[in-house]
C-alpha positions in Angstrom: -57.8 -20.9 27.4 -57.8 -17.3 28.5 -55.5 -18.1 31.4 -52.9 -19.7 29.0 -53.2 -16.7 26.5 -52.6 -14.4 29.4 -49.4 -16.4 30.3 -48.3 -16.0 26.7 -48.8 -12.3 26.8 -46.9 -11.9 30.1 -44.1 -14.0 28.8 -43.8 -11.8 25.7 -43.7 -8.6 27.8 -41.1 -10.1 30.1 -38.8 -11.3 27.2 -38.9 -7.9 25.5 -37.0 -6.4 28.4 -33.7 -8.2 27.7 -32.4 -6.4 24.6 -28.7 -7.1 25.2 -29.4 -10.9 25.2 -31.2 -10.4 21.9 -28.4 -8.5 20.2 -25.7 -11.0 21.4 -27.9 -14.0 20.3 -28.3 -12.5 16.8 -24.6 -11.9 16.4 -23.7 -15.5 17.6 -26.3 -17.1 15.4 -25.3 -15.0 12.4 -21.7 -16.1 12.8 -22.7 -19.7 13.0 -24.9 -19.3 9.9 -22.1 -17.7 8.0 -19.6 -20.5 9.0 -22.0 -23.3 8.0 -22.8 -21.7 4.7 -19.1 -21.3 3.9 -18.7 -25.0 4.9 -21.3 -26.1 2.4 -19.8 -23.9 -0.3 -16.4 -25.5 0.3 -17.8 -29.0 0.6 -19.7 -28.7 -2.8 -16.8 -27.0 -4.5 -18.9 -26.0 -7.5 -20.5 -29.4 -7.9 -24.0 -29.3 -9.3 -25.8 -31.5 -6.8 -25.0 -34.3 -4.3 -27.7 -36.9 -3.7 -30.1 -34.7 -5.5 -29.5 -31.7 -3.3 -27.7 -28.6 -4.7 -25.4 -26.2 -3.0 -28.0 -23.4 -2.9 -30.4 -25.9 -1.3 -28.0 -26.6 1.5 -27.4 -22.9 2.1 -31.2 -22.4 2.3 -31.3 -25.5 4.6 -28.7 -23.8 6.9 -30.4 -20.4 7.0 -33.8 -21.9 7.9 -32.2 -24.4 10.3 -30.5 -21.6 12.3 -33.8 -19.7 12.4 -35.7 -22.8 13.6 -33.1 -23.4 16.3 -34.0 -20.1 17.9 -37.7 -20.9 17.7 -37.3 -24.4 19.1 -35.6 -23.3 22.3 -37.5 -24.8 25.2 -37.5 -23.7 28.9 -39.9 -26.3 30.2 -37.1 -28.6 31.5 -35.5 -25.8 33.5 -38.9 -24.8 35.0 -39.7 -28.3 36.1 -36.2 -28.6 37.7 -36.6 -25.3 39.4 -40.1 -26.2 40.9 -38.8 -29.6 42.1 -35.7 -28.0 43.7 -37.7 -25.3 45.5 -40.4 -27.7 46.6 -43.1 -25.6 44.9 -44.1 -28.5 42.6 -46.8 -29.8 44.9 -48.4 -26.4 45.2 -48.1 -25.9 41.4 -50.1 -29.1 40.9 -52.9 -27.8 43.1 -53.5 -24.8 40.9 -56.8 -24.6 39.0 -54.9 -24.7 35.7 -52.6 -27.4 34.3 -49.0 -26.5 35.3 -47.6 -28.1 32.1 -50.1 -26.1 30.1 -48.6 -23.0 31.7 -45.1 -24.1 30.8 -46.2 -24.7 27.2 -47.8 -21.2 27.1 -44.6 -19.7 28.4 -42.5 -21.4 25.7 -45.0 -20.3 23.0 -44.6 -16.8 24.3 -40.9 -17.1 24.1 -41.2 -18.4 20.5 -43.3 -15.4 19.5 -40.7 -13.0 20.9 -37.8 -15.0 19.3 -39.5 -14.9 15.9 -39.7 -11.1 15.8 -36.5 -10.3 17.7 -34.2 -13.0 16.3 -35.7 -15.0 13.5 -36.7 -12.0 11.3 -33.2 -10.2 11.7 -31.5 -13.5 10.9 -33.6 -14.0 7.8 -32.8 -10.5 6.6 -29.0 -11.0 7.3 -29.1 -14.4 5.6 -30.8 -12.9 2.6 -28.2 -10.1 2.3 -25.3 -12.5 2.6 -26.6 -15.5 0.5 -29.9 -14.6 -1.1 -33.5 -15.1 -0.1 -34.1 -18.7 1.1 -37.1 -19.4 -1.1 -39.1 -22.6 -0.4 -39.5 -25.1 -3.3 -43.1 -24.0 -3.8 -46.2 -22.6 -2.0 -47.4 -26.1 -1.2 -44.0 -27.0 0.2 -44.1 -23.9 2.4 -47.6 -24.8 3.8 -46.5 -28.4 4.5 -43.3 -27.0 6.1 -45.4 -24.9 8.5 -47.5 -27.9 9.4 -44.5 -30.1 9.9 -42.7 -27.4 11.9 -45.7 -27.1 14.2 -45.8 -30.9 14.8 -42.0 -30.9 15.3 -42.3 -28.1 17.8 -44.7 -30.2 19.9 -42.4 -33.3 19.6 -39.5 -31.1 20.8 -41.5 -29.7 23.6 -42.6 -33.1 24.8 -39.1 -34.5 24.7 -37.9 -31.5 26.7 -40.7 -32.0 29.3 -39.8 -35.7 29.6 -36.2 -34.7 30.2 -37.5 -32.2 32.9 -39.2 -35.2 34.6 -35.7 -36.5 35.4 -35.5 -33.7 38.0 -37.7 -36.0 40.2 -34.9 -38.6 40.2 -31.5 -36.8 39.7 -29.7 -34.2 41.8 -28.6 -32.0 38.9 -30.0 -31.7 35.4 -26.9 -29.9 34.0 -25.1 -33.0 32.6 -28.4 -34.5 31.3 -29.2 -31.3 29.4 -25.8 -31.2 27.8 -26.1 -34.7 26.6 -29.6 -34.1 25.3 -28.4 -31.0 23.4 -25.6 -32.9 21.8 -27.8 -35.8 20.8 -30.4 -33.4 19.4 -27.9 -31.6 17.2 -26.4 -34.9 15.9 -29.5 -36.9 15.3 -32.0 -34.3 14.2 -30.2 -33.2 11.1 -30.1 -29.6 12.3 -26.5 -29.2 11.3 -25.8 -32.1 8.8 -28.7 -33.8 7.1 -29.0 -37.5 7.8 -29.1 -38.2 4.0 -25.3 -37.6 4.1 -24.9 -40.4 6.7 -24.1 -44.0 5.9 -27.1 -45.9 4.6 -27.4 -48.3 7.5 -27.0 -45.7 10.2 -29.4 -43.4 8.3 -32.1 -46.0 8.2 -31.9 -46.4 12.0 -31.9 -42.7 12.8 -34.8 -41.9 10.5 -37.0 -44.1 12.7 -36.2 -42.1 15.8 -38.3 -39.0 16.7 -35.4 -36.5 16.4 -35.5 -36.4 12.6 -39.0 -35.0 12.8 -37.9 -31.9 14.6 -35.5 -30.4 12.1 -34.7 -32.5 9.0 -38.3 -33.3 8.0 -39.5 -29.7 7.9 -36.2 -28.5 6.3 -36.3 -31.3 3.7 -39.9 -30.3 2.8 -38.9 -26.6 2.6 -36.1 -27.2 0.0 -38.1 -29.8 -1.9 -36.1 -32.9 -1.0 -39.2 -35.1 -0.8 -41.9 -35.9 -3.3 -45.5 -35.1 -2.4 -46.2 -38.7 -1.5 -43.1 -38.9 0.7 -44.0 -35.6 2.5 -47.5 -36.8 3.4 -46.3 -40.2 4.5 -43.6 -38.6 6.7 -46.0 -36.1 8.2 -48.3 -39.0 9.2 -45.4 -40.8 10.8 -44.5 -37.5 12.5 -48.0 -37.2 13.9 -47.8 -40.8 15.2 -44.6 -40.0 17.0 -46.2 -36.9 18.5 -49.1 -38.9 19.8 -46.9 -41.7 21.2 -44.7 -39.3 23.0 -47.7 -37.4 24.4 -49.1 -40.7 25.8 -45.7 -41.4 27.4 -45.6 -37.9 28.9 -49.1 -38.2 30.3 -48.1 -41.6 31.9 -44.8 -40.2 33.4 -46.5 -37.0 34.6 -49.2 -39.0 36.4 -46.6 -41.2 38.1 -44.6 -38.1 39.1 -47.7 -36.4 40.5 -48.6 -39.4 42.5 -45.1 -39.6 43.9 -45.2 -35.9 44.9 -48.6 -36.2 46.6 -47.6 -39.3 48.5 -44.2 -37.8 49.7 -45.5 -34.3 50.2 -43.3 -32.5 47.6 
């Protein structure tokens, strides 16, 4: 565990050196947040509530979604691709620590930096422009943090599984672009799935993507009852466990392939 904590520390120190990237990221995300908030104001047009969700709830949803988007940025797929391309993947697997544990520690370090450098400024700017995005209650906020943590793991595992494609494809660029588009569309990060047609919504809510953004955000604004929240979090845990088992299986097959072929 000390080795992984050291990796987190090193990652934080490294990320703090790129201040221009931080400023530009805050400006871009702030503009996106402002545009989406204006969209919801125009879409509601003064209506009290739509499907039980008010205009202010959707603005809160947007602010927290933008903040979450910066915390859920993963680098594991790029690191796997880089190690496969350079041929260092075989040596990485021989290290006394789990290489994927190192990748997770690096992403956690990046998230810590993003929280203080980007998330907090965005929260302040969002509060100045649209008011403080207050959760539905203290219990909702605690369950939001739990759901966000599980959603983070689901997102990381999906990114790691995508990274495994580097063992089979020449370039990961197109695959990453498709994954990013699917994530935005199916996770409810921009438009919640409850605004989708009923049949399509029923299908999408079974997939793991909704557990990354919409579930934590829905809990935050009080969209679900307590019973629904607990049931959905259990379902979220089941998806996390299932994806982890899939990742372990794929990782073992990839490792066997590397050891047989020599990298």
